[in-house]
Structures are given as structure tokens and as C-alpha cells.
GUBA-102793 format. One line per 4 residues: number of its first residue (from 0); their letters; for each residue x, y, z of N, C-alpha, C. Coordinates in steps of 0.05 Angstrom, whole numbers. Example, Ala and Ser with C-alpha at 12.3 -4.5 7.8 and 13.67 -1.06 7.14 Angstrom:
0) as) 264/-114/156/246/-90/156/264/-66/156 | 257/-45/142/273/-21/143/258/1/157 .
This chain:
0) xxxx) 1071/-270/1376/1050/-270/1396/1038/-298/1398 | 1036/-308/1422/1020/-332/1426/991/-324/1426 | 975/-337/1409/947/-331/1408/933/-343/1432 | 919/-326/1447/906/-334/1472/878/-343/1466 .
4) xxxx) 872/-369/1470/846/-380/1463/824/-369/1480 | 829/-366/1506/808/-355/1524/822/-334/1542 | 805/-319/1556/816/-299/1574/832/-311/1597 | 827/-337/1603/842/-351/1624/871/-355/1616 .
8) xxxx) 877/-354/1590/904/-359/1581/921/-334/1581 | 909/-310/1587/924/-285/1586/940/-281/1612 | 955/-260/1612/971/-253/1636/953/-249/1660 | 931/-235/1656/912/-231/1678/897/-256/1685 .
12) xxxx) 888/-271/1665/873/-295/1670/888/-316/1685 | 915/-317/1682/931/-337/1696/927/-335/1727 | 922/-311/1736/918/-307/1765/892/-318/1776 | 874/-326/1758/848/-338/1766/847/-368/1761 .
16) xxxx) 869/-381/1757/869/-409/1750/876/-427/1774 | 874/-417/1799/880/-433/1822/863/-458/1824 | 837/-455/1819/818/-477/1821/809/-486/1793 | 824/-478/1773/815/-482/1745/810/-512/1739 .
20) xxxx) 829/-529/1745/826/-558/1738/803/-570/1753 | 799/-562/1778/777/-572/1793/750/-563/1782 | 749/-538/1773/724/-528/1761/718/-543/1735 | 738/-548/1719/734/-562/1694/723/-590/1699 .
24) xxxx) 734/-604/1719/724/-631/1726/695/-630/1735 | 688/-610/1751/661/-608/1760/642/-601/1737 | 651/-585/1718/634/-579/1695/630/-604/1678 | 651/-620/1675/649/-645/1660/630/-664/1673 .
28) xxxx) 631/-666/1700/612/-684/1714/584/-674/1712 | 580/-647/1713/553/-636/1710/541/-642/1683 | 558/-642/1662/549/-649/1635/540/-679/1635 | 557/-696/1646/551/-725/1646/526/-731/1662 .
32) xxxx) 522/-718/1685/500/-725/1702/473/-712/1693 | 474/-686/1686/449/-673/1680/449/-659/1653 | 471/-661/1638/473/-648/1612/465/-618/1613 | 476/-605/1633/468/-577/1638/475/-559/1614 .
36) xxxx) 497/-565/1600/507/-547/1579/486/-545/1556 | 476/-567/1547/456/-566/1525/429/-558/1535 | 422/-566/1560/396/-558/1571/394/-528/1575 | 416/-516/1584/415/-487/1589/416/-471/1564 .
40) xxxx) 426/-482/1542/424/-468/1517/395/-466/1508 | 379/-486/1516/350/-486/1508/333/-467/1525 | 341/-464/1551/324/-447/1568/334/-418/1570 | 356/-412/1556/366/-384/1556/346/-365/1542 .
44) xxxx) 345/-341/1553/326/-322/1542/332/-314/1513 | 358/-315/1505/365/-309/1478/379/-333/1465 | 375/-336/1439/386/-359/1425/417/-358/1425 | 430/-380/1432/459/-382/1430/468/-388/1402 .
48) xxxx) 449/-395/1385/455/-402/1358/463/-431/1354 | 474/-437/1331/480/-464/1323/510/-471/1324 | 526/-452/1334/554/-456/1334/562/-480/1352 | 577/-498/1340/586/-523/1354/616/-526/1354 .
52) xxxx) 625/-542/1372/654/-549/1373/673/-525/1373 | 673/-507/1393/656/-509/1417/629/-495/1414 | 610/-502/1431/585/-489/1433/584/-471/1458 | 573/-448/1455/571/-430/1478/547/-437/1495 .
56) xxxx) 550/-435/1522/528/-441/1540/532/-425/1566 | 513/-429/1585/513/-413/1609/511/-432/1633 | 524/-425/1655/522/-439/1680/501/-425/1697 | 482/-440/1708/460/-429/1724/459/-443/1752 .
60) xxxx) 439/-437/1766/433/-452/1792/409/-470/1789 | 403/-479/1765/379/-495/1761/382/-524/1770 | 407/-533/1774/412/-560/1783/432/-560/1806 | 431/-579/1825/450/-580/1847/479/-582/1837 .
64) xxxx) 483/-597/1815/510/-600/1804/522/-573/1796 | 505/-555/1786/516/-529/1778/521/-511/1803 | 503/-513/1822/506/-496/1846/532/-501/1860 | 542/-525/1859/567/-533/1874/592/-523/1860 .
68) xxxx) 590/-513/1836/614/-505/1821/623/-477/1830 | 649/-473/1837/658/-447/1845/655/-426/1823 | 653/-401/1831/650/-379/1812/675/-376/1795 | 672/-366/1770/695/-360/1754/689/-335/1737 .
72) xxxx) 709/-319/1730/703/-292/1719/701/-291/1688 | 712/-310/1674/713/-309/1644/700/-333/1632 | 691/-331/1607/682/-355/1593/704/-376/1593 | 696/-401/1599/716/-423/1603/711/-445/1582 .
76) xxxx) 733/-454/1570/731/-475/1550/736/-502/1564 | 719/-522/1556/724/-549/1566/712/-570/1547 | 725/-594/1548/714/-617/1533/701/-635/1553 | 680/-649/1544/667/-668/1563/652/-689/1547 .
80) xxxx) 654/-714/1556/636/-735/1545/608/-729/1553 | 589/-736/1536/560/-733/1542/547/-760/1541 | 521/-759/1547/506/-784/1546/504/-795/1518 | 504/-777/1499/499/-785/1471/525/-785/1454 .
84) xxxx) 545/-771/1463/570/-769/1446/594/-775/1463 | 615/-783/1449/640/-790/1462/653/-765/1474 | 650/-742/1460/662/-717/1470/648/-693/1456 | 644/-672/1472/633/-647/1461/649/-624/1473 .
88) xxxx) 652/-603/1458/667/-580/1468/648/-557/1474 | 654/-543/1496/637/-520/1504/654/-497/1513 | 642/-473/1510/652/-449/1524/629/-440/1542 | 633/-440/1568/612/-434/1586/618/-408/1602 .
92) xxxx) 599/-391/1606/603/-368/1624/586/-372/1649 | 595/-360/1670/581/-362/1696/559/-341/1697 | 535/-350/1692/512/-331/1691/498/-328/1718 | 508/-342/1738/493/-342/1764/491/-315/1777 .
96) xxxx) 511/-297/1775/507/-270/1788/486/-253/1775 | 477/-261/1751/459/-243/1736/430/-255/1733 | 426/-278/1746/400/-291/1744/385/-290/1771 | 359/-286/1769/343/-283/1793/343/-309/1810 .
100) xxxx) 338/-306/1836/337/-329/1854/316/-348/1844 | 294/-338/1833/274/-354/1819/284/-359/1791 | 299/-381/1787/315/-385/1763/299/-383/1737 | 275/-394/1737/259/-396/1712/234/-380/1714 .
104) xxxx) 225/-368/1692/200/-353/1692/177/-372/1685 | 154/-361/1682/130/-377/1678/131/-393/1652 | 147/-383/1633/150/-396/1607/173/-417/1607 | 186/-420/1630/208/-439/1631/234/-429/1621 .
108) xxxx) 236/-402/1617/261/-390/1608/276/-378/1632 | 302/-374/1628/318/-363/1649/308/-335/1657 | 306/-330/1683/296/-305/1694/319/-287/1700 | 329/-273/1679/352/-256/1682/345/-229/1695 .
112) xxxx) 360/-221/1715/354/-196/1730/374/-174/1722 | 398/-180/1715/418/-161/1707/423/-165/1677 | 405/-155/1661/405/-162/1632/430/-152/1617 | 440/-128/1624/463/-117/1610/488/-134/1615 .
116) xxxx) 493/-140/1640/517/-156/1647/514/-185/1637 | 490/-195/1638/486/-222/1628/492/-223/1598 | 482/-203/1583/486/-202/1554/515/-198/1548 | 529/-182/1563/558/-177/1559/573/-203/1561 .
120) xxxx) 568/-218/1583/583/-243/1588/575/-264/1568 | 550/-264/1560/541/-283/1540/554/-278/1513 | 556/-252/1506/570/-245/1481/599/-253/1482 | 612/-249/1504/640/-257/1507/643/-288/1502 .
124) xxxx) 624/-303/1513/624/-332/1510/621/-340/1480 | 601/-328/1467/596/-334/1439/620/-327/1421 | 632/-304/1426/655/-296/1410/681/-312/1417 | 683/-319/1442/706/-336/1450/704/-363/1437 .
128) xxxx) 680/-374/1435/676/-400/1422/683/-397/1392 | 674/-376/1380/680/-372/1351/709/-368/1346 | 722/-352/1363/751/-348/1362/766/-374/1364 | 756/-392/1381/768/-418/1385/768/-435/1360 .
132) xxxx) 751/-428/1341/751/-442/1315/770/-431/1295 | 790/-415/1306/811/-403/1289/800/-384/1268 | 780/-368/1277/768/-348/1259/781/-321/1264 | 807/-321/1266/821/-297/1274/817/-273/1255 .
136) xxxx) 817/-278/1230/814/-256/1211/786/-242/1213 | 766/-257/1222/740/-245/1225/740/-224/1247 | 758/-227/1266/761/-207/1287/781/-185/1280 | 800/-192/1263/822/-173/1256/812/-150/1239 .
140) xxxx) 792/-156/1222/783/-136/1203/755/-125/1210 | 752/-115/1234/727/-104/1243/727/-73/1242 | 741/-62/1222/745/-34/1219/770/-25/1235 | 777/0/1233/801/10/1247/795/16/1276 .
144) xxxx) 770/16/1284/763/26/1310/774/9/1333 | 773/-18/1332/785/-33/1355/814/-27/1360 | 830/-25/1339/859/-18/1343/862/10/1353 | 847/29/1342/849/57/1349/841/61/1378 .
148) xxxx) 819/49/1387/810/52/1414/829/38/1434 | 840/15/1426/860/1/1442/884/19/1446 | 894/30/1425/918/47/1426/913/72/1444 | 889/83/1441/881/107/1457/880/100/1486 .
152) xxxx) 867/77/1492/864/70/1521/891/66/1534 | 909/51/1520/935/45/1532/952/70/1534 | 954/85/1513/972/108/1513/962/130/1531 | 936/136/1531/925/156/1548/927/149/1578 .
156) xxxx) 923/124/1584/924/115/1612/953/117/1623 | 973/109/1607/1000/110/1615/1010/139/1616 | 1003/155/1596/1011/183/1595/1000/198/1618 | 976/193/1626/964/206/1649/978/198/1675 .
160) xxxx) 985/173/1677/998/163/1702/1026/176/1705 | 1040/179/1683/1068/188/1685/1072/217/1675 | 1051/231/1668/1054/259/1659/1071/262/1634 | 1066/245/1614/1082/245/1590/1074/267/1570 .
164) xxxx) 1092/275/1553/1086/295/1532/1072/281/1509 | 1060/297/1490/1045/285/1468/1062/267/1450 | 1088/273/1447/1104/256/1429/1107/228/1441 | 1113/226/1467/1115/199/1479/1089/185/1479 .
168) xxxx) 1067/200/1483/1041/187/1483/1035/176/1455 | 1044/190/1434/1040/180/1407/1057/155/1402 | 1081/155/1412/1098/131/1408/1086/107/1422 | 1075/112/1446/1062/89/1460/1038/79/1444 .
172) xxxx) 1023/97/1432/1000/89/1417/1008/73/1392 | 1032/79/1381/1042/63/1358/1050/35/1368 | 1064/34/1391/1072/8/1402/1047/-9/1409 | 1027/4/1421/1003/-10/1429/988/-20/1404 .
176) xxxx) 988/-5/1383/975/-13/1358/990/-38/1346 | 1016/-37/1347/1032/-60/1337/1026/-85/1353 | 1025/-81/1380/1019/-103/1398/991/-115/1392 | 971/-97/1388/944/-106/1382/944/-122/1355 .
180) xxxx) 958/-111/1335/960/-125/1309/971/-153/1312 | 990/-156/1330/1004/-182/1332/988/-201/1350 | 966/-193/1362/949/-211/1377/936/-232/1359 | 937/-228/1333/925/-246/1314/945/-264/1300 .
184) xxxx) 970/-262/1309/992/-278/1296/1004/-297/1316 | 1013/-320/1306/1027/-339/1322/1056/-330/1327 | 1067/-315/1309/1095/-307/1312/1098/-286/1335 | 1121/-287/1348/1126/-268/1369/1138/-242/1360 .
188) xxxx) 1146/-241/1335/1157/-216/1324/1143/-209/1298 | 1145/-184/1290/1134/-175/1265/1156/-178/1243 | 1150/-192/1222/1169/-194/1200/1169/-167/1185 | 1188/-163/1167/1189/-139/1152/1164/-135/1135 .
192) xxxx) 1154/-157/1123/1130/-156/1107/1106/-148/1124 | 1105/-159/1148/1083/-153/1166/1084/-124/1175 | 1108/-113/1179/1111/-85/1186/1100/-67/1164 | 1108/-74/1140/1098/-58/1117/1068/-59/1115 .
196) xxxx) 1057/-83/1120/1028/-87/1117/1012/-73/1139 | 1024/-71/1163/1008/-60/1185/1012/-30/1188 | 1032/-18/1175/1036/11/1178/1012/27/1170 | 998/22/1147/974/37/1140/952/35/1162 .
200) xxxx) 949/12/1174/929/8/1195/937/24/1220 | 962/24/1227/971/39/1250/969/69/1245 | 975/77/1221/973/105/1214/944/115/1216 | 925/98/1206/897/105/1208/887/106/1237 .
204) xxxx) 898/88/1254/890/87/1282/901/109/1299 | 926/118/1292/940/136/1310/945/164/1298 | 942/166/1271/947/191/1257/977/198/1257 | 994/178/1263/1023/182/1262/1032/180/1233 .
208) xxxx) 1055/193/1227/1066/192/1201/1081/165/1197 | 1082/157/1172/1093/130/1166/1122/127/1174 | 1138/148/1170/1167/146/1178/1170/143/1208 | 1153/156/1224/1154/153/1253/1145/125/1261 .
212) xxxx) 1126/114/1247/1116/86/1253/1138/66/1247 | 1150/69/1223/1172/50/1216/1195/52/1236 | 1202/76/1243/1224/80/1262/1218/67/1289 | 1193/69/1298/1185/56/1323/1184/26/1321 .
216) xxxx) 1173/16/1299/1171/-13/1296/1199/-26/1294 | 1218/-12/1283/1245/-24/1280/1259/-27/1307 | 1249/-14/1328/1260/-17/1355/1248/-40/1371 | 1226/-51/1360/1211/-71/1375/1222/-99/1369 .
220) xxxx) 1226/-115/1390/1235/-142/1386/1211/-161/1389 | 1206/-172/1413/1184/-191/1417/1158/-177/1424 | 1136/-190/1416/1109/-181/1423/1092/-205/1431 | 1101/-218/1451/1087/-243/1459/1066/-239/1481 .
224) xxxx) 1070/-219/1498/1053/-216/1522/1055/-188/1532 | 1042/-182/1554/1042/-155/1565/1070/-146/1574 | 1086/-165/1583/1114/-158/1590/1129/-147/1566 | 1125/-160/1543/1137/-150/1518/1127/-122/1511 .
228) xxxx) 1101/-118/1515/1090/-91/1510/1103/-70/1528 | 1107/-77/1553/1120/-58/1572/1149/-53/1562 | 1164/-74/1556/1191/-71/1548/1193/-54/1522 | 1175/-59/1504/1175/-44/1478/1170/-14/1483 .
232) xxxx) 1151/-8/1501/1145/20/1507/1169/34/1518 | 1184/20/1536/1208/32/1548/1229/37/1527 | 1234/17/1510/1255/19/1490/1248/41/1470 | 1223/43/1462/1216/62/1440/1214/90/1450 .
236) xxxx) 1206/95/1475/1203/122/1485/1230/133/1496 | 1246/115/1507/1272/122/1519/1268/144/1540 | 1246/141/1555/1240/161/1575/1244/149/1603 | 1263/161/1619/1269/150/1645/1245/151/1665 .
240) xxxx) 1225/167/1659/1201/167/1676/1188/140/1676 | 1192/125/1654/1178/99/1652/1195/76/1662 | 1217/82/1676/1234/60/1685/1220/40/1703 | 1201/49/1719/1187/31/1737/1161/19/1725 .
244) xxxx) 1155/25/1700/1132/14/1687/1134/-16/1685 | 1114/-30/1693/1114/-60/1692/1086/-69/1686 | 1082/-96/1683/1056/-107/1677/1035/-100/1698 | 1043/-101/1723/1025/-95/1745/1014/-67/1743 .
248) xxxx) 1031/-48/1735/1022/-20/1733/1004/-17/1709 | 1010/-29/1687/992/-27/1663/965/-38/1670 | 964/-61/1683/938/-73/1691/924/-55/1710 | 939/-43/1729/927/-25/1748/914/0/1735 .
252) xxxx) 928/12/1716/917/37/1704/894/30/1685 | 894/6/1673/873/-1/1655/848/-12/1669 | 853/-26/1691/831/-41/1704/809/-22/1714 | 815/3/1720/795/21/1730/777/33/1708 .
256) xxxx) 782/25/1683/767/37/1660/741/22/1654 | 735/0/1669/711/-15/1664/700/-23/1691 | 674/-28/1693/662/-35/1718/642/-57/1715 | 628/-64/1736/609/-86/1736/622/-111/1748 .
260) xxxx) 607/-132/1748/617/-157/1760/642/-166/1744 | 664/-170/1759/690/-178/1747/701/-158/1727 | 691/-133/1728/698/-113/1708/728/-108/1706 | 742/-106/1728/771/-100/1727/786/-124/1714 .
264) xxxx) 778/-148/1721/791/-171/1709/785/-173/1680 | 761/-167/1672/753/-170/1644/768/-150/1626 | 769/-125/1633/783/-105/1616/813/-110/1616 | 824/-121/1638/853/-127/1638/859/-151/1620 .
268) xxxx) 842/-171/1621/846/-194/1603/842/-187/1574 | 825/-167/1569/819/-158/1542/844/-147/1528 | 864/-139/1543/889/-128/1532/903/-150/1515 | 898/-175/1520/911/-197/1505/892/-215/1492 .
272) xxxx) 866/-210/1494/846/-228/1483/826/-213/1466 | 829/-212/1439/812/-196/1422/782/-201/1425 | 772/-226/1428/743/-229/1432/732/-214/1456 | 747/-214/1477/739/-198/1501/740/-169/1495 .
276) xxxx) 762/-160/1482/765/-132/1476/742/-121/1459 | 736/-134/1436/716/-123/1418/688/-125/1431 | 684/-144/1449/658/-146/1463/654/-122/1482 | 673/-116/1498/670/-93/1517/670/-67/1501 .
280) xxxx) 685/-66/1480/685/-41/1463/657/-37/1451 | 645/-58/1441/618/-56/1430/598/-47/1452 | 601/-58/1476/584/-50/1498/588/-21/1506 | 613/-12/1504/618/16/1511/604/35/1491 .
284) xxxx) 601/26/1467/586/42/1447/556/40/1449 | 546/17/1457/517/11/1454/501/10/1480 | 515/6/1502/500/2/1528/502/27/1545 | 480/40/1551/480/64/1568/490/58/1596 .
288) xxxx) 488/33/1605/497/26/1632/527/30/1635 | 542/30/1613/571/33/1615/581/60/1606 | 562/79/1602/570/105/1591/589/121/1609 | 589/115/1635/607/129/1653/633/115/1658 .
292) xxxx) 638/94/1644/663/79/1647/686/95/1633 | 710/90/1643/733/103/1630/736/96/1601 | 730/70/1594/732/62/1566/711/76/1549 | 687/80/1559/667/94/1544/675/123/1538 .
296) xxxx) 689/135/1557/699/163/1553/721/163/1532 | 737/142/1531/758/140/1510/745/138/1483 | 724/122/1480/712/117/1454/694/140/1445 | 689/160/1462/673/183/1454/683/196/1428 .
300) xxxx) 709/196/1424/721/209/1401/715/193/1375 | 705/169/1378/699/152/1355/668/149/1350 | 653/166/1363/624/164/1360/615/171/1332 | 592/160/1325/580/166/1299/597/157/1276 .
304) xxxx) 599/173/1256/614/166/1231/644/167/1235 | 654/173/1259/683/173/1264/693/145/1270 | 676/125/1268/685/98/1273/664/80/1285 | 646/92/1301/625/76/1314/607/61/1295 .
308) xxxx) 598/75/1274/578/63/1256/589/39/1242 | 613/42/1231/626/20/1216/632/-4/1234 | 642/2/1258/649/-19/1277/624/-34/1287 | 604/-20/1296/580/-34/1306/566/-50/1285 .
312) xxxx) 566/-40/1260/555/-56/1238/571/-82/1234 | 598/-79/1235/615/-103/1232/611/-122/1255 | 607/-112/1279/603/-130/1302/577/-145/1300 | 556/-132/1290/530/-146/1286/534/-169/1266 .
316) xxxx) 549/-165/1245/554/-186/1226/571/-208/1238 | 590/-201/1256/606/-221/1269/589/-238/1287 | 572/-226/1303/554/-241/1320/537/-260/1304 | 527/-251/1282/510/-268/1265/526/-292/1255 .
320) xxxx) 550/-288/1246/567/-310/1237/574/-329/1260 | 580/-318/1283/587/-334/1306/564/-352/1315 | 540/-341/1315/517/-356/1323/510/-378/1303 | 515/-372/1278/508/-392/1257/529/-414/1255 .
324) xx) 554/-408/1265/575/-427/1263/588/-426/1236 | 581/-405/1220/591/-403/1192/621/-399/1192 .
């Protein structure tokens, strides 16, 4: 698996890179001219923390230089020289859809009007910045819930679309679990040692028996991207109903499980980007605004001590580490 540094690097994100280079140049110029990245960290309603290289920040409409920058759906990484330093690294999210027309309140802080969506996108930026520091294991061991929910979302969505039986749905959940596990590895294939190591995690996530998991994993070749996920599902199920399954269909059936500004793009990119995935999963558990989303309905089976408590506690620790830069 190629580790995707940001959501823009994923299969879904690639479709939003038409103006990417131009946006990066404009962000760099806005840093040079008005130092918006550091200034906006100071006026944000919530502390971004001390994480540096890259540092998370927000794009607003508080300066003309920011207003002129085209909209973008995911936290974006860029390097830029500043007035004081030769180069600084940032992960910036586009907060303009969530901020009031009156940008600042009486205390000089950002006047956020859509607090839930602002917080979601801010959290994605903070965790994307932390992930960019190669803190992959901090995301990999957030309890069994992220893998289990990922496998459930993928397998249930495909099974519903194609009218599959429980056995094929279980096989798909095993393949999806293996794919999720490999999102943290640079290798495109699972070695024999990695298969042995991940079988207990897949078993805990899917409740499949070990021999069935080994049998399924032995049929899988590459796990580099969503196309490999599709190919692996077809090979492992051997079901002709899935002959027309492709990346576009997977994105289509998954994209409707989340909503809000850029919701379809965000949940689709989350299939290949763990920081985005764990952020929306955390929101599905904790934010009432998302309780009617398809993803929230999937995670209902993990409420309480069935996975929610351990996962949300781990996520709070992760946010604390990410903000501190530890």
C-alpha cells in the first residue's frame, strides 16, 4: 500500500486536483504577504495546539489574499517561506463555508456559525498534520473499532447493492479489513508474517474463523488502492454478480453514507486515508448532527462497551498527542 499523506492523494482526492498547484501557490503567497496561517491559528475559537512541521491552520475570509483562493474540500499540505523563516509546513482546511460573514466576534475570535462541520474539518486537519509526521502506529492501534466499522461499511454497502448472501458479505468484510490494515504499510502486499499478525485483528473485527481468514488472505495479491480492493473482492468471492464492480461503484455506494459540506467526497477519500476515516467515525459516535447518516447507522452496533467507549477514549488521547506535537 502506498501511504496517502493527505486525502488529496487518494483515488477520490485525485479528482479534485485540477487547480491544486494554483491553490498551493496562492496559499504560499498569502503566507508571505499576510502570514495568514499563523495569524489564523491565533484567532481560531479552539486551540490548534503546538504541533509544528506541519502545523494545522484554517483558511478564512479575514484578508483579501484568502478570499481570492478557490474552495477546496480536504485539508491541504503545503510548504511556504515566511517573513521570519526560510520555510514552514502547514496543513490548512477551508473554513470559509462554516464562518459567519462577520468573520470576527467582539473578542477578535473567529465567528463560527456551523460549529459541528467546522470542528470536523479542523479535526481532520490536525490529524492529517500529525499523520504527516509518520505517526502511523498511533492511528493503527486505536482499538478494533475503526477496522470493524470500516469492514462493516464496505461489506454491507456492497452486499446491499448486489443482493449478496451472508457468506460473501463476510468474505468482503475480511478483504476490507486486510485492506484497512495495509493502509499503514508502505508495501503493496501482505507478507506471510504480516498475515499471521493481522489475523487476530481481522477475527476480532469480523468474527470470522481463522482458517477462513487465512484462506481469503492467500488469494489476495496487491493492496495498493481501491482498484486492488475491488479486484481482491472479486477474486475472493468468485461471485459473477460482482463482475461489474469497480472503483466508481464502490465510491458511489459509500459516498451516500455521510453528509454535510463535501460529505460525499470526505467519506470516499476516507476509504484510503486513515486520519479522515477515524475523524468521521469519531463524529459518527459523538455528534448528534450526524446521527442520521448511513455511517452512524453502521456504527450503532458498536455503541457503548461494544467498541465506542474504548475507541472514543483512544481518540481523545490521539487528539491530545497531535495538538502537543508529541
